[in-house]
C-alpha positions in Angstrom: 120.6 101.1 65.5 122.9 99.8 62.8 123.7 100.7 59.2 123.2 97.5 57.3 123.4 98.7 53.7 124.7 101.8 51.9 125.2 102.7 48.3 125.1 106.0 46.4 121.3 105.7 46.1 120.3 103.6 49.1 120.8 103.8 52.9 119.3 101.1 55.1 119.2 101.1 58.9 117.9 98.5 61.3 117.0 98.6 64.9 116.3 95.5 67.0 115.2 96.2 70.6 117.0 93.2 72.2 116.8 94.7 75.7 113.0 95.1 75.4 112.7 91.5 74.1 114.9 90.1 76.8 113.4 92.0 79.7 109.8 91.5 78.4 110.1 87.7 78.0 112.0 87.3 81.3 109.3 89.1 83.2 106.5 87.3 81.3 108.0 83.9 82.2 108.6 84.8 85.8 105.1 86.0 86.4 103.6 83.1 84.4 105.3 80.9 87.0 103.7 82.9 89.8 100.3 82.7 88.0 100.5 78.9 87.7 101.5 78.7 91.3 98.5 80.7 92.4 96.1 78.6 90.4 97.5 75.2 91.1 99.8 75.0 94.1 98.7 77.7 96.5 95.8 76.9 98.8 92.7 79.1 98.4 90.8 77.6 101.3 91.0 74.8 103.8 88.7 72.7 106.0 89.9 71.0 109.2 87.5 68.4 110.7 88.4 66.5 113.8 86.7 63.8 116.0 87.7 62.4 119.3 87.1 58.6 119.3 88.4 58.3 122.9 89.6 60.7 125.6 93.3 60.4 124.5 92.9 60.1 120.8 92.2 62.8 118.2 91.8 62.1 114.4 91.6 64.9 111.9 91.2 65.4 108.2 92.7 68.5 106.5 91.3 69.4 103.1 93.0 72.0 101.0 91.4 73.5 97.9 93.1 75.6 95.1 91.5 78.2 92.9 90.7 75.6 90.3 88.7 73.5 92.8 91.2 70.7 93.1 91.4 69.2 96.6 94.3 67.8 98.6 93.4 65.6 101.6 95.6 64.9 104.6 95.1 62.7 107.6 96.3 64.2 110.9 96.6 62.2 114.1 97.2 63.1 117.8 96.8 66.9 117.5 99.0 68.5 120.2 98.6 72.3 119.7 98.2 75.1 117.2 100.1 78.4 117.2 100.7 81.5 115.0 103.9 81.8 113.1 104.9 85.4 112.4 107.0 86.1 109.3 108.8 89.4 108.9 109.6 90.6 105.4 112.7 92.4 104.2 110.9 95.8 104.5 109.4 95.1 107.9 106.1 93.8 106.7 104.6 91.0 108.7 102.5 88.0 107.7 100.9 85.3 109.8 100.3 81.5 109.4 98.7 78.9 111.7 100.9 75.9 112.4 99.4 72.6 113.7 101.8 70.5 115.8 101.6 66.7 115.9 104.1 64.0 116.8 104.4 63.2 113.1 105.3 66.7 111.9 103.9 70.2 111.7 101.2 71.3 109.2 101.0 74.9 107.9 97.6 76.4 107.0 96.9 79.5 104.9 99.6 82.1 104.6 97.6 85.3 103.7 95.1 85.6 106.5 94.8 88.4 109.1 96.2 87.9 112.5 92.7 88.2 114.1 91.3 85.3 111.9 94.4 83.2 112.6 93.9 83.9 116.3 90.3 82.6 116.2 91.4 79.4 114.5 94.2 78.8 117.0 91.8 79.4 119.9 89.2 76.9 118.5 91.8 74.2 117.8 93.5 74.6 121.2 90.1 74.7 123.0 89.1 71.5 121.3 92.4 69.8 122.2 92.2 70.8 125.9 88.4 70.2 126.3 86.1 67.2 126.1 84.5 68.3 122.8 83.9 65.3 120.5 84.2 67.2 117.1 85.6 70.2 115.6 85.2 72.0 112.2 87.4 74.9 111.2 87.4 76.6 107.8 89.2 79.6 106.3 89.7 80.9 102.8 92.0 83.4 101.0 90.3 83.3 97.6 89.9 87.1 97.4 93.7 87.5 98.0 94.6 85.0 95.3 92.0 86.3 92.9 93.3 89.9 93.1 96.9 88.6 93.1 96.1 86.7 89.9 94.6 89.8 88.3 97.7 91.8 89.1 100.0 89.1 87.7 97.9 89.0 84.5 98.3 92.8 84.2 102.1 92.6 84.6 102.2 89.7 82.1 100.2 91.9 79.6 102.7 94.7 79.9 105.7 92.3 79.7 104.2 90.7 76.5 103.8 94.2 75.0 107.6 94.8 75.5 108.5 91.3 74.5 106.7 91.8 71.1 108.2 95.2 70.4 108.7 95.7 66.7 112.0 95.5 64.9 112.4 98.5 62.6 114.0 98.8 59.2 114.4 102.3 57.8 115.5 102.7 54.1 116.2 105.9 52.2 116.0 105.7 48.4 117.4 108.6 46.3 116.4 106.9 43.1 112.7 107.0 43.9 112.9 109.9 46.4 111.3 107.9 49.2 111.9 106.8 52.8 110.3 103.6 53.9 110.0 102.6 57.6 108.9 99.0 58.2 108.0 97.7 61.6 107.7 94.0 62.1 106.5 92.2 65.3 104.2 89.4 66.5 101.5 92.0 66.7 101.7 92.7 63.0 103.6 94.7 60.4 103.5 98.4 59.5 105.0 100.3 56.6 105.4 104.1 56.7 106.3 105.8 53.4 107.1 109.5 52.7 108.9 111.4 50.0 112.4 112.6 50.9 111.3 116.1 50.0 108.8 116.1 52.9 111.5 115.7 55.5 112.2 119.0 57.4 115.0 117.8 59.7 116.1 115.0 62.0 115.8 115.3 65.8 117.3 113.2 68.6 114.9 112.9 71.5 116.1 111.9 74.9 114.4 110.4 77.9 115.6 110.0 81.5 115.8 106.3 82.6 116.8 105.7 86.2 120.3 107.2 86.4 121.1 107.6 82.7 119.5 108.9 79.5 118.3 107.0 76.4 117.7 108.3 72.9 115.9 107.8 69.7 116.0 109.4 66.2 113.0 111.1 64.9 112.1 112.3 61.4 110.4 115.7 61.5 108.2 116.3 58.5 107.2 119.7 57.0 103.6 118.9 57.9 104.6 118.9 61.6 104.3 115.1 62.0 107.0 113.3 64.0 108.0 109.8 62.9 110.4 107.9 65.3 112.9 105.8 63.3 113.4 103.7 66.4 110.3 103.8 68.7 112.3 102.2 71.5 114.9 104.4 73.2 118.5 103.2 73.1 122.1 104.3 73.6 123.2 107.8 72.5 126.3 106.8 70.6 124.5 104.6 68.0 121.7 107.1 67.5 124.0 110.1 66.9 126.1 108.0 64.5 123.0 106.9 62.6 121.7 110.4 62.3 125.1 111.7 61.1 125.2 109.0 58.4 121.7 109.8 57.3 122.5 113.5 56.9 125.7 112.7 55.1 123.9 110.4 52.7 121.1 112.9 51.9 123.6 115.7 51.3 125.7 113.8 48.8 
């Protein structure tokens, strides 16, 4: 919070929550990227169809579908084997993915399927390769996973947007008209709070624990018992205590 104007009859303070704006927009953009990836680039389901034109030849077609219904089609020749790739996360969590091996490269299938389902797919593919079956059709989908992941991402984006559009506050004390005006401006709209100076009982400094430190905000306490934060967003102690001391000094003189 900063003092931006001071005369004998007027004191104006402004608070711009830069940290809220920066963190809010950063998180919003990051999760928007995740959301676009889930909708457009991540596969929601796949279909693998294979035929055996001759005893030593296998031709396959892999179709991948995203949540929007778009399809990617791949031709796969000379299937050799399928196996389950296990991935271990940083906290020890494990995920599984079926890998199809061909002389022309490996092809990865869905990445958020249970081990049991992946095992069934691997058994079907390998049985087809090693038997005399003339056709194979294998399908899987992870639409539920992507759907709930998308809902979670939208929820986080909504919270991030709330912080990104936190209002900037202007608080002005006028001795000449015996008023205090608090104006809050944001993309969500504007708000003006007005009270007589005589209705002010005192000024409080409220603190809140944030991780390993504390943050603060200045609050006007009215005689009616109402509390009006000058800066709704908590910030550093030094600027808040300085602002409150300047307000008290202005009102006393």
